[in-house]
C-alpha positions as CSV (number, residue, x, y, z in Angstrom):
1,X,0.0,0.0,0.0
2,X,1.1,3.7,-0.3
3,X,0.5,7.7,1.6
4,X,-0.5,11.5,-0.2
5,X,-0.6,13.3,0.9
6,X,-0.3,15.2,-0.4
7,X,-0.4,17.4,1.0
8,X,-0.5,13.9,-0.1
9,X,0.7,12.0,0.4
10,X,1.7,11.2,2.1
11,X,0.9,10.3,2.8
12,X,0.7,7.1,-0.2
13,X,1.7,5.8,-3.8
14,X,-1.0,5.1,-6.3
15,X,0.7,3.3,-9.2
16,X,-1.6,1.1,-11.1
17,X,-0.5,-2.5,-11.6
18,X,-1.1,-3.9,-15.1
19,X,-4.6,-5.3,-15.4
20,X,-4.8,-9.0,-15.7
21,X,-5.8,-9.7,-19.2
22,X,-8.1,-12.7,-19.7
23,X,-8.4,-14.8,-22.8
24,X,-11.1,-13.7,-25.1
25,X,-12.7,-17.0,-25.1
26,X,-13.3,-16.8,-21.4
27,X,-14.4,-13.3,-21.2
28,X,-16.6,-12.7,-24.2
29,X,-19.2,-15.3,-23.4
30,X,-19.5,-13.8,-20.0
31,X,-20.4,-10.5,-21.7
32,X,-23.1,-12.3,-23.8
33,X,-24.5,-14.4,-21.1
34,X,-27.5,-12.2,-20.3
35,X,-30.4,-11.4,-22.6
36,X,-28.4,-9.5,-25.2
37,X,-28.7,-10.1,-28.9
38,X,-25.8,-12.5,-29.0
39,X,-26.8,-14.6,-26.1
40,X,-28.7,-17.2,-28.0
41,X,-25.9,-19.2,-29.5
42,X,-23.0,-18.3,-27.4
43,X,-24.5,-18.9,-24.0
44,X,-24.9,-22.6,-24.5
45,X,-21.3,-23.1,-25.2
46,X,-19.9,-20.6,-22.6
47,X,-17.4,-22.0,-20.2
48,X,-18.1,-21.9,-16.5
49,X,-17.8,-18.4,-15.1
50,X,-15.0,-17.9,-12.7
51,X,-17.4,-16.2,-10.4
52,X,-19.5,-19.3,-9.9
53,X,-18.7,-21.6,-7.0
54,X,-16.6,-24.5,-8.2
55,X,-17.4,-28.0,-7.2
56,X,-15.1,-30.9,-6.9
57,X,-11.8,-31.4,-5.2
58,X,-10.6,-27.8,-5.6
59,X,-13.9,-26.3,-4.3
60,X,-13.8,-28.7,-1.3
61,X,-10.2,-27.8,-0.6
62,X,-11.1,-24.1,-0.6
63,X,-13.9,-24.7,1.7
64,X,-11.6,-26.5,4.2
65,X,-9.2,-23.7,3.9
66,X,-11.8,-21.3,5.0
67,X,-13.8,-23.3,7.5
68,X,-10.8,-24.9,9.4
69,X,-9.2,-21.6,10.5
70,X,-12.6,-20.2,11.3
71,X,-13.3,-23.2,13.5
72,X,-10.0,-22.8,15.2
73,X,-10.7,-19.1,15.8
74,X,-14.1,-19.8,17.2
75,X,-12.7,-22.5,19.5
76,X,-10.2,-20.0,20.9
77,X,-12.6,-17.0,21.2
78,X,-15.8,-18.5,22.5
79,X,-14.1,-19.8,25.7
80,X,-12.6,-16.4,26.2
81,X,-16.0,-14.8,25.7
82,X,-17.5,-17.2,28.4
83,X,-14.6,-16.5,30.8
84,X,-14.8,-12.7,30.3
85,X,-18.4,-11.9,29.6
86,X,-19.4,-8.4,28.4
87,X,-22.2,-6.9,26.4
88,X,-20.5,-5.3,23.4
89,X,-17.6,-3.7,25.1
90,X,-14.2,-5.2,25.4
91,X,-13.7,-7.0,28.8
92,X,-11.7,-4.8,31.3
93,X,-9.8,-7.9,32.4
94,X,-8.3,-8.2,28.9
95,X,-7.2,-4.5,28.7
96,X,-3.9,-3.0,29.7
97,X,-3.7,0.4,31.2
98,X,-0.6,2.2,29.7
99,X,-1.4,5.6,31.0
100,X,0.9,5.2,34.0
101,X,4.1,4.1,32.3
102,X,3.6,6.4,29.3
103,X,2.8,9.3,31.6
104,X,5.9,8.7,33.6
105,X,7.9,8.5,30.4
106,X,6.5,11.8,29.1
107,X,7.2,13.4,32.5
108,X,10.8,12.1,32.5
109,X,11.4,13.5,29.0
110,X,10.1,16.9,29.9
111,X,12.1,17.0,33.1
112,X,15.4,15.9,31.6
113,X,15.1,17.6,28.2
114,X,17.5,20.4,29.3
115,X,19.9,18.4,31.4
116,X,20.3,14.8,30.2
117,X,23.3,14.0,28.1
118,X,21.1,12.2,25.5
119,X,19.4,15.5,24.8
120,X,22.4,17.8,25.2
121,X,24.9,15.8,23.0
122,X,22.6,14.1,20.5
123,X,19.1,15.6,20.1
124,X,20.4,19.0,20.9
125,X,23.0,18.9,18.1
126,X,20.4,17.5,15.7
127,X,18.0,20.4,16.6
128,X,20.7,23.0,16.1
129,X,21.7,21.5,12.7
130,X,18.1,21.6,11.6
131,X,17.6,25.2,12.7
132,X,20.9,26.3,11.0
133,X,20.1,24.5,7.8
134,X,16.5,25.9,7.5
135,X,17.7,29.4,8.4
136,X,20.5,29.3,5.9
137,X,18.2,28.3,3.0
138,X,15.6,30.8,4.0
139,X,18.1,33.6,4.1
140,X,19.5,32.6,0.8
141,X,16.0,32.7,-0.7
142,X,15.4,36.1,0.8
143,X,18.7,37.3,-0.5
144,X,17.8,36.1,-4.0
145,X,14.6,38.1,-3.8
146,X,11.5,37.3,-5.8
147,X,13.2,38.1,-9.0
148,X,16.1,35.7,-8.4
149,X,14.0,32.8,-7.1
150,X,11.5,33.2,-10.0
151,X,14.2,33.5,-12.6
152,X,16.1,30.4,-11.2
153,X,13.0,28.3,-11.2
154,X,12.1,29.4,-14.8
155,X,15.6,28.8,-16.1
156,X,15.9,25.3,-14.5
157,X,12.4,24.4,-15.9
158,X,13.4,25.7,-19.3
159,X,16.6,23.7,-19.4
160,X,14.7,20.5,-18.3
161,X,11.5,20.7,-20.3
162,X,11.2,23.8,-22.4
163,X,9.3,27.0,-22.6
164,X,5.9,25.7,-21.4
165,X,7.2,24.5,-18.0
166,X,9.4,27.6,-17.6
167,X,6.3,29.8,-18.1
168,X,4.3,27.6,-15.6
169,X,7.0,28.0,-12.9
170,X,7.3,31.7,-13.4
171,X,3.5,32.1,-13.3
172,X,3.2,30.0,-10.2
173,X,5.8,32.1,-8.2
174,X,4.2,35.3,-9.5
175,X,0.8,34.1,-8.3
176,X,2.3,33.4,-4.8
177,X,3.4,37.0,-4.7
178,X,0.2,38.4,-6.1
179,X,-1.7,36.7,-3.3
180,X,0.5,38.4,-0.7
181,X,2.1,35.1,0.3
182,X,5.7,35.5,-0.9
183,X,7.4,35.4,2.6
184,X,5.3,32.4,3.9
185,X,6.0,30.6,0.6
186,X,9.7,31.1,1.1
187,X,9.5,29.8,4.6
188,X,7.7,26.7,3.5
189,X,10.1,26.2,0.6
190,X,13.1,26.5,2.9
191,X,11.7,23.9,5.3
192,X,10.8,21.7,2.3
193,X,14.4,21.8,0.9
194,X,15.9,20.7,4.1
195,X,13.3,18.1,5.0
196,X,13.0,16.5,1.6
197,X,16.8,16.3,1.2
198,X,17.1,14.5,4.5
199,X,14.2,12.2,3.8
200,X,15.5,11.3,0.4
201,X,19.0,10.5,1.9
202,X,17.4,8.5,4.8
203,X,15.0,6.7,2.5
204,X,17.7,5.8,0.0
205,X,19.9,4.3,2.7
206,X,17.0,2.2,4.1
207,X,15.9,1.2,0.6
208,X,19.5,0.3,-0.2
209,X,19.6,-2.1,2.8
210,X,16.2,-3.6,2.1
211,X,17.0,-4.0,-1.7
212,X,20.3,-5.7,-1.2
213,X,19.6,-7.9,1.9
214,X,16.4,-10.0,2.2
215,X,16.9,-10.2,6.0
216,X,17.0,-6.3,6.2
217,X,13.9,-6.3,4.0
218,X,12.0,-8.6,6.4
219,X,13.0,-6.4,9.3
220,X,12.2,-3.1,7.7
221,X,8.9,-4.1,6.0
222,X,6.7,-4.0,9.2
223,X,8.4,-0.8,10.2
224,X,7.7,0.9,6.9
225,X,4.1,-0.4,7.0
226,X,3.6,1.2,10.4
227,X,5.2,4.4,9.4
228,X,2.9,4.7,6.3
229,X,-0.3,3.7,8.1
230,X,0.2,6.0,11.0
231,X,-1.6,9.3,10.3
232,X,0.6,12.4,10.1
233,X,-0.9,13.9,13.3
234,X,0.4,11.0,15.4
235,X,4.0,11.9,14.4
236,X,3.9,15.3,16.0
237,X,3.5,14.4,19.7
238,X,6.7,12.5,20.2
239,X,8.6,15.1,18.2
240,X,7.2,17.9,20.3
241,X,8.1,16.1,23.6
242,X,11.7,15.5,22.4
243,X,12.5,18.7,20.5
244,X,9.8,21.1,21.8
245,X,7.5,23.3,19.6
246,X,9.3,24.8,16.6
247,X,11.0,24.2,13.4
248,X,13.2,21.2,14.5
249,X,10.2,19.1,15.5
250,X,8.4,20.0,12.3
251,X,11.3,19.2,10.0
252,X,12.1,15.9,11.7
253,X,8.4,14.8,11.6
254,X,8.4,15.6,7.9
255,X,11.5,13.6,7.4
256,X,10.1,10.5,9.2
257,X,6.8,10.8,7.3
258,X,8.3,11.3,3.8
259,X,11.2,8.7,4.0
260,X,9.0,5.5,3.7
261,X,7.9,6.1,0.1
262,X,11.6,6.7,-0.9
263,X,12.7,3.6,0.9
264,X,10.1,1.3,-0.6
265,X,10.6,2.5,-4.2
266,X,14.4,2.3,-3.8
267,X,14.2,-1.3,-2.6
268,X,11.7,-2.2,-5.4
269,X,14.1,-0.7,-8.1
270,X,17.1,-2.6,-6.7
271,X,15.2,-6.0,-6.4
272,X,13.8,-5.6,-9.9
273,X,17.1,-5.0,-11.6
274,X,17.6,-7.1,-14.8
275,X,19.1,-10.4,-13.8
276,X,20.8,-10.8,-17.2
277,X,22.6,-7.4,-16.9
278,X,23.7,-8.3,-13.3
279,X,25.0,-11.8,-14.4
280,X,26.8,-10.1,-17.3
281,X,28.4,-7.6,-15.0
282,X,29.4,-10.5,-12.5
283,X,30.9,-12.5,-15.4
284,X,33.1,-9.6,-16.4
285,X,34.7,-9.6,-12.9
286,X,32.9,-6.6,-11.4
287,X,32.9,-6.4,-7.6
288,X,29.7,-6.0,-5.6
289,X,30.3,-2.3,-5.2
290,X,30.9,-1.9,-9.0
291,X,27.8,-3.9,-9.8
292,X,25.8,-1.6,-7.5
293,X,27.2,1.6,-8.9
294,X,27.3,0.7,-12.6
295,X,24.3,-1.7,-13.0
296,X,21.8,-1.8,-10.1
297,X,21.5,1.9,-9.4
298,X,21.3,2.9,-13.1
299,X,18.7,0.2,-13.7
300,X,16.7,1.5,-10.7
301,X,16.8,5.1,-11.8
302,X,13.1,5.3,-12.6
303,X,12.0,4.0,-9.2
304,X,14.5,6.3,-7.5
305,X,13.1,9.3,-9.3
306,X,9.6,8.3,-8.5
307,X,10.6,7.9,-4.9
308,X,12.0,11.5,-4.9
309,X,8.7,12.7,-6.4
310,X,6.7,10.9,-3.7
311,X,9.0,12.3,-1.0
312,X,8.3,15.7,-2.2
313,X,4.5,15.3,-2.3
314,X,4.3,13.7,1.2
315,X,6.8,16.0,2.6
316,X,4.8,19.1,1.5
317,X,1.7,17.6,3.0
318,X,3.4,17.0,6.3
319,X,5.0,20.4,6.3
320,X,1.6,22.0,6.2
321,X,0.2,19.8,8.9
322,X,3.3,20.5,11.1
323,X,2.2,24.1,11.3
324,X,0.3,23.2,14.5
325,X,3.7,22.7,16.2
326,X,5.3,25.9,15.0
327,X,6.5,25.1,11.5
328,X,5.3,28.5,10.2
329,X,4.9,29.3,6.6
330,X,1.9,28.6,4.5
331,X,0.7,25.9,6.8
332,X,0.5,28.3,9.7
333,X,-1.8,30.6,7.7
334,X,-4.1,27.7,6.9
335,X,-4.1,26.6,10.5
336,X,-5.0,30.2,11.6
337,X,-7.8,30.3,9.0
338,X,-9.1,26.9,10.3
339,X,-9.3,28.3,13.9
340,X,-11.4,31.3,12.7
341,X,-13.3,29.4,9.9
342,X,-11.9,32.0,7.4
343,X,-12.4,30.3,4.1
344,X,-11.0,33.3,2.1
345,X,-7.7,33.3,4.1
346,X,-7.4,29.6,3.9
347,X,-7.9,29.7,0.0
348,X,-5.3,32.5,-0.2
349,X,-2.7,30.3,1.6
350,X,-3.9,27.1,0.0
351,X,-3.4,28.2,-3.6
352,X,0.4,28.8,-3.1
353,X,0.6,25.4,-1.6
354,X,-1.0,23.9,-4.6
355,X,1.3,25.9,-7.0
356,X,4.4,25.0,-5.0
357,X,3.4,21.3,-5.2
358,X,2.7,21.6,-9.0
359,X,6.1,23.3,-9.6
360,X,8.1,20.8,-7.5
361,X,6.2,17.8,-9.1
362,X,6.7,19.0,-12.7
363,X,10.4,19.8,-12.2
364,X,11.1,16.5,-10.6
365,X,9.2,14.7,-13.3
366,X,11.1,16.6,-16.1
367,X,14.4,15.9,-14.4
368,X,13.5,12.2,-14.3
369,X,12.6,12.1,-18.0
370,X,15.7,14.1,-18.9
371,X,17.9,11.6,-17.2
372,X,16.2,8.7,-18.9
373,X,16.3,10.1,-22.4
374,X,19.0,10.0,-25.0
375,X,20.9,13.3,-25.4
376,X,20.0,15.4,-28.4
377,X,22.9,16.0,-30.8
378,X,24.3,19.5,-30.7
379,X,23.7,20.2,-34.3
380,X,20.0,19.5,-33.9
381,X,19.6,21.9,-31.0
382,X,18.5,25.5,-31.1
383,X,21.1,28.2,-30.6
384,X,20.0,29.0,-27.0
385,X,20.0,25.2,-26.2
386,X,23.5,24.9,-27.4
387,X,24.7,27.9,-25.4
388,X,23.1,26.5,-22.2
389,X,24.1,22.9,-22.6
390,X,26.8,21.2,-20.7
391,X,28.6,22.3,-17.5
392,X,28.9,25.8,-18.8
393,X,25.2,25.9,-19.4
394,X,24.6,25.2,-15.8
395,X,27.0,28.0,-14.9
396,X,25.2,30.4,-17.2
397,X,21.9,29.4,-15.6
398,X,23.2,30.2,-12.1
399,X,24.8,33.5,-13.4
400,X,21.6,34.6,-15.0
401,X,19.5,33.9,-11.8
402,X,22.1,35.9,-9.8
403,X,21.8,38.7,-12.3
404,X,18.1,38.7,-11.9
405,X,18.4,38.8,-8.1
406,X,20.9,41.7,-8.3
407,X,18.6,43.5,-10.7
408,X,15.7,43.1,-8.2
409,X,17.8,44.4,-5.3
410,X,18.9,47.4,-7.3
411,X,15.3,48.2,-8.1
412,X,14.6,48.2,-4.3
413,X,12.2,45.2,-4.4
414,X,13.8,42.2,-2.9
415,X,10.5,41.1,-1.4
416,X,7.4,41.1,-3.5
417,X,5.9,44.7,-3.3
418,X,2.7,45.0,-1.4
419,X,1.2,47.3,-4.0
420,X,1.2,44.3,-6.5
421,X,-0.8,42.1,-4.3
422,X,-4.4,41.1,-4.8
423,X,-6.8,40.1,-2.0
424,X,-9.1,37.1,-2.7
425,X,-10.2,36.7,1.0
426,X,-13.1,39.2,0.9
427,X,-14.7,37.9,-2.4
428,X,-14.4,34.3,-1.3
429,X,-15.8,35.0,2.2
430,X,-18.7,36.9,0.5
431,X,-19.4,33.9,-1.7
432,X,-19.1,31.5,1.3
433,X,-21.4,33.7,3.3
434,X,-24.0,33.7,0.5
435,X,-23.7,29.9,0.2
436,X,-24.1,29.5,4.0
437,X,-27.1,31.8,4.1
438,X,-28.8,30.1,1.1
439,X,-27.6,26.5,1.3
440,X,-27.1,25.8,5.0
441,X,-30.8,25.5,5.7
442,X,-34.1,26.2,4.3
443,X,-33.6,24.8,0.8
444,X,-36.9,23.6,-0.6
445,X,-37.4,19.9,-1.2
446,X,-33.8,18.8,-0.9
447,X,-33.0,20.6,2.4
448,X,-29.8,22.5,3.3
449,X,-26.4,21.2,3.9
450,X,-27.1,21.2,7.7
451,X,-30.1,18.9,7.0
452,X,-27.8,16.7,4.9
453,X,-25.2,16.5,7.8
454,X,-27.9,15.7,10.3
455,X,-29.4,13.0,8.1
456,X,-26.0,11.5,7.3
457,X,-25.2,11.4,11.1
458,X,-28.7,10.1,12.2
459,X,-29.3,7.6,9.4
460,X,-25.8,6.3,8.8
461,X,-23.1,7.2,11.2
462,X,-25.2,6.7,14.4
463,X,-26.7,3.3,13.5
464,X,-23.3,2.0,12.3
465,X,-21.5,3.1,15.4
466,X,-24.2,1.7,17.6
467,X,-24.2,-1.6,15.8
468,X,-20.5,-2.0,16.1
469,X,-20.4,-1.0,19.7
470,X,-23.3,-3.3,20.6
471,X,-21.9,-6.3,18.8
472,X,-20.0,-8.8,21.0
473,X,-16.3,-8.3,20.9
474,X,-15.6,-11.9,20.0
475,X,-18.0,-11.7,17.1
476,X,-16.2,-8.7,15.7
477,X,-12.9,-10.7,15.9
478,X,-14.5,-13.6,14.1
479,X,-15.7,-11.3,11.4
480,X,-12.2,-9.9,11.0
481,X,-10.9,-13.4,10.7
482,X,-13.5,-14.3,8.1
483,X,-12.7,-11.2,6.1
484,X,-9.0,-11.9,6.3
485,X,-9.6,-15.5,5.1
486,X,-11.9,-14.3,2.3
487,X,-9.5,-11.8,0.9
488,X,-6.2,-13.4,1.6
489,X,-4.5,-16.3,3.5
490,X,-4.5,-17.4,7.1
491,X,-1.7,-15.0,7.7
492,X,-4.0,-12.2,6.6
493,X,-6.7,-13.5,9.0
494,X,-4.2,-13.7,12.0
495,X,-2.9,-10.2,11.3
496,X,-6.5,-8.8,11.2
497,X,-7.5,-10.5,14.4
498,X,-4.4,-9.5,16.3
499,X,-4.8,-5.9,15.0
500,X,-8.4,-5.6,16.1
501,X,-7.7,-7.4,19.4
502,X,-4.8,-5.0,20.1
503,X,-7.2,-2.1,20.0
504,X,-9.2,-3.7,22.8
505,X,-6.1,-4.5,24.8
506,X,-5.0,-0.8,24.6
507,X,-8.3,0.1,26.3
508,X,-9.8,2.3,23.5
509,X,-12.3,-0.2,22.0
510,X,-15.3,2.2,22.0
511,X,-13.4,5.1,20.5
512,X,-11.9,2.8,17.9
513,X,-15.2,1.4,16.8
514,X,-16.5,5.0,16.6
515,X,-13.6,5.8,14.3
516,X,-14.1,2.6,12.3
517,X,-17.8,3.5,11.7
518,X,-16.8,7.0,10.3
519,X,-14.2,5.3,8.0
520,X,-16.6,2.6,6.7
521,X,-19.4,5.2,6.0
522,X,-17.0,7.6,4.3
523,X,-15.3,4.8,2.3
524,X,-18.7,3.5,1.0
525,X,-19.7,7.0,-0.2
526,X,-16.3,7.6,-1.8
527,X,-16.4,4.3,-3.7
528,X,-20.0,4.9,-5.0
529,X,-19.1,8.4,-6.2
530,X,-15.6,7.5,-7.3
531,X,-16.7,4.4,-9.4
532,X,-19.6,6.3,-10.9
533,X,-17.4,9.3,-11.9
534,X,-14.6,7.0,-13.2
535,X,-16.9,5.0,-15.4
536,X,-18.1,8.2,-17.1
537,X,-14.6,9.5,-17.5
538,X,-13.3,6.2,-18.9
539,X,-16.0,6.3,-21.6
540,X,-15.4,9.9,-22.6
541,X,-12.0,11.4,-23.4
542,X,-13.5,14.9,-23.1
543,X,-14.8,14.2,-19.6
544,X,-11.5,12.9,-18.5
545,X,-9.6,16.0,-19.9
546,X,-12.1,18.2,-18.0
547,X,-11.6,16.2,-14.8
548,X,-7.8,16.1,-14.9
549,X,-7.1,19.7,-13.6
550,X,-9.8,19.3,-11.0
551,X,-8.2,16.0,-9.8
552,X,-4.7,17.6,-9.8
553,X,-5.8,20.4,-7.6
554,X,-7.7,18.2,-5.3
555,X,-4.8,15.8,-4.9
556,X,-2.3,18.6,-4.1
557,X,-4.4,20.6,-1.6
558,X,-3.4,19.8,2.0
559,X,-5.8,18.0,4.3
560,X,-6.4,21.1,6.4
561,X,-7.8,23.1,3.5
562,X,-10.6,20.6,3.1
563,X,-11.8,21.0,6.6
564,X,-12.6,24.8,6.3
565,X,-15.3,24.8,3.6
566,X,-17.0,21.7,5.0
567,X,-17.2,23.3,8.4
568,X,-18.6,26.4,6.8
569,X,-21.3,24.4,5.0
570,X,-22.0,21.5,7.4
571,X,-21.0,22.9,10.8
572,X,-19.0,20.8,13.2
573,X,-19.3,17.2,14.1
574,X,-18.6,13.8,12.6
575,X,-20.4,14.5,9.2
576,X,-18.1,17.3,8.3
577,X,-15.0,15.1,9.1
578,X,-16.5,12.3,6.8
579,X,-17.3,14.9,4.1
580,X,-13.7,16.1,4.1
581,X,-12.4,12.6,4.0
582,X,-14.6,11.8,1.0
583,X,-13.5,14.8,-1.0
584,X,-9.8,14.1,-0.1
585,X,-10.0,10.4,-1.2
586,X,-12.2,10.8,-4.2
587,X,-9.5,11.9,-6.7
588,X,-7.3,8.9,-6.0
589,X,-10.2,6.5,-6.5
590,X,-11.3,8.1,-9.7
591,X,-7.7,8.1,-11.2
592,X,-7.0,4.5,-10.3
593,X,-10.4,3.3,-11.5
594,X,-10.1,5.2,-14.9
595,X,-6.6,3.9,-15.5
596,X,-7.7,0.3,-14.7
597,X,-10.7,0.5,-17.1
598,X,-8.7,2.0,-19.8
599,X,-6.0,-0.8,-19.5
600,X,-8.5,-3.6,-20.2
601,X,-7.4,-5.5,-23.2
602,X,-9.0,-3.8,-26.3
603,X,-9.3,-7.1,-28.2
604,X,-11.5,-8.6,-25.4
605,X,-13.7,-5.5,-25.5
606,X,-14.0,-5.5,-29.3
607,X,-14.8,-9.2,-29.3
608,X,-17.6,-8.7,-26.8
609,X,-19.0,-5.7,-28.7
610,X,-18.9,-7.6,-31.9
611,X,-21.0,-10.3,-30.3
612,X,-23.7,-7.8,-29.5
613,X,-23.0,-7.0,-25.8
614,X,-24.7,-3.8,-24.6
615,X,-22.7,-1.1,-22.9
616,X,-24.1,-2.2,-19.5
617,X,-23.1,-5.8,-20.2
618,X,-19.7,-4.8,-21.5
619,X,-19.0,-2.8,-18.3
620,X,-20.5,-5.2,-15.8
621,X,-19.2,-8.5,-17.3
622,X,-16.0,-7.6,-19.1
623,X,-14.4,-4.4,-18.1
624,X,-15.0,-4.5,-14.3
625,X,-13.9,-8.1,-13.9
626,X,-10.7,-7.5,-15.9
627,X,-10.0,-4.3,-14.0
628,X,-10.4,-6.0,-10.7
629,X,-6.7,-5.4,-9.5
630,X,-7.1,-1.6,-10.1
631,X,-10.5,-1.6,-8.3
632,X,-9.0,-3.4,-5.3
633,X,-6.2,-0.9,-5.2
634,X,-8.8,1.9,-5.4
635,X,-10.6,0.4,-2.4
636,X,-7.3,0.1,-0.5
637,X,-6.3,3.7,-1.2
638,X,-9.7,5.0,-0.3
639,X,-9.5,3.3,3.1
640,X,-6.0,4.7,3.9
641,X,-6.8,8.2,2.7
642,X,-10.1,8.3,4.5
643,X,-8.6,7.2,7.7
644,X,-6.0,9.9,7.6
645,X,-8.6,12.7,7.2
646,X,-11.0,11.2,9.7
647,X,-8.3,11.4,12.3
648,X,-7.6,15.1,11.5
649,X,-11.4,15.5,11.7
650,X,-10.9,15.5,15.5
651,X,-10.1,19.2,15.1
652,X,-13.6,19.9,13.9
653,X,-15.7,17.7,16.2
654,X,-15.0,14.3,14.7
655,X,-14.3,12.9,18.1
656,X,-13.1,9.3,18.8
657,X,-9.4,8.5,18.2
658,X,-8.8,11.8,16.3
659,X,-9.9,13.8,19.3
660,X,-7.6,11.8,21.6
661,X,-4.7,12.5,19.2
662,X,-5.5,16.2,19.1
663,X,-6.0,16.4,22.9
664,X,-2.7,14.6,23.5
665,X,-0.9,17.0,21.2
666,X,-2.5,20.1,22.7
667,X,-1.8,19.0,26.4
668,X,1.4,17.2,25.8
669,X,-0.2,14.1,27.2
670,X,2.0,11.2,25.9
671,X,-0.2,8.5,27.2
672,X,-3.4,9.7,25.5
673,X,-1.7,10.6,22.2
674,X,0.4,7.5,21.8
675,X,-2.3,5.1,22.8
676,X,-4.7,6.7,20.3
677,X,-1.9,6.6,17.7
678,X,-1.2,3.0,18.3
679,X,-4.9,2.2,18.0
680,X,-5.0,4.1,14.7
681,X,-2.1,2.0,13.4
682,X,-3.9,-1.2,14.4
683,X,-7.1,0.0,12.6
684,X,-5.1,1.0,9.6
685,X,-3.3,-2.3,9.5
686,X,-6.6,-4.2,9.8
687,X,-8.3,-2.2,7.0
688,X,-5.2,-2.3,4.9
689,X,-4.7,-6.1,5.0
690,X,-8.4,-6.9,4.3
691,X,-8.6,-4.6,1.3
692,X,-5.5,-5.7,-0.6
693,X,-6.1,-9.3,-1.4
694,X,-4.2,-9.2,-4.7
695,X,-1.0,-9.3,-2.6
696,X,-1.6,-12.5,-0.7
697,X,-4.6,-14.3,-2.1
């Protein structure tokens, strides 16, 4: 599985595996099985559908593989249920109170943070190094001025991809200045430069170890799984306890959050290196180090660059969230707007975040394509290209940026002039006020957004939460076991049962089921909307082109930004948190589903169409079955992304585990925050394992 953050990212990675192409003879009759025009002759000779239950030895073996572990689980759980009876709640005798030990650990950290050698000679030096690095980059950006930074970004983009990307970068930085966000943008950019550099180095080292050593891979895999499942908010509390509120805690939380995607992709690239090339290098007498430097790493270049891109996106998302612990920059403006429900101010700070994400993403992507492409001969290049090629071209690029910076300083405008700014807060707030006045309540027939929130809470969230909390704890464990066996293997079932049981052992059973009810409801709505939109986009190239910029913007906006408009429209409570989670996860579901439907074998589709299958039959019996891996990945990503935002929804009345994490962070309560964070990890592990059957089934 993967995070996004983005803002995103974490977050997670949403690469689409190739769809499993089926043979036309097996898929086409399925499409003509119903009452379509071609059903008369083909249906009688159609082979058995893979969806039908198989009889015979294989079917009996599958049944035994399901029933035997379920019987073992029931034999273990039912005596426990009889020994420790309870209605729906977890028995207190099976819970462990960690508040005392964790509270004492938190108090010890606070008491010794200024005197213990571990803090003075290790964490203190790390904190100072982070502060010095971020300050140095920030001062360098301020010294370059808006002219130097804009010119450097445009020149680098031009050298990598041409005029169009250069114009995009220049326009993006100019927009940041026009919105009056130049200084916060530079603060965020300085933090990003330091954090992403450190996360790429750390992730590459971890990925190198996992890619070269199977033992290291087995050790690191659960660690990376936990790091990617744990929501961004849960990283902040331990960092604040150790480093205090400020830039060091924010940077190091960003590094820890952004390193796992880089590590995973680095290990993947090293493991998938062409064995023929490696054997050829070994036969020529190359040492292990030479094979690594001359064969493995060049062959893994694509995955390495994708890892850098993912680190940038997840790092930017975390850098914005880290504003609650003093990161400053654009995230601080968004957090202040959230505190006052100022949608206009949030949008004014959110747009530069989107633009910064777009610029960094496009430049990283262009650099990757440039490294992987064959060099263009000098005689085929334009004059300017020939002048700016090679090492002297890089020097000229730097000199041109310096000249632009000097020109800006001579003109007396090192910082973007205030007279050139445009305020969007007032018009946006006026539009939001109109929408609130006219849409919040009193809308004829359909009702207002407040009515929708109340109905969603009363008709879906409350019954689902009550049902989960009233169900016997042992029955829920059996259900987790059944889901694990249904979607994977007995290892999946054991992991699911242990993850759900750990929630009860931690003593947060009720709150965890509350969070689980919000996640399940939001995921259901996300999948219904996402699959519907994706089917329409997959059938129409024009619709897909219209959706693409909307999805790009939605995927780069930080999670905080989604909370503000939903609070303005829906109020506070669990429904706004679920609404924000739906909007945040929807783009990933749509993208993955569209890609999966488009990758279905065209020959199979044409064969079914030629036999007279209707569009509905084609979709239901050919395209959706063949796109099953992509659909399962979409479900998995929806679960992970929804869980991340539901936790942040604790800031707007979402309650449950999200509230405990926010409360622990606000009060410095290590016990409350870490117990809730551990429960979130267990829930994420449970949901992740039972929604990715393609890996283990």
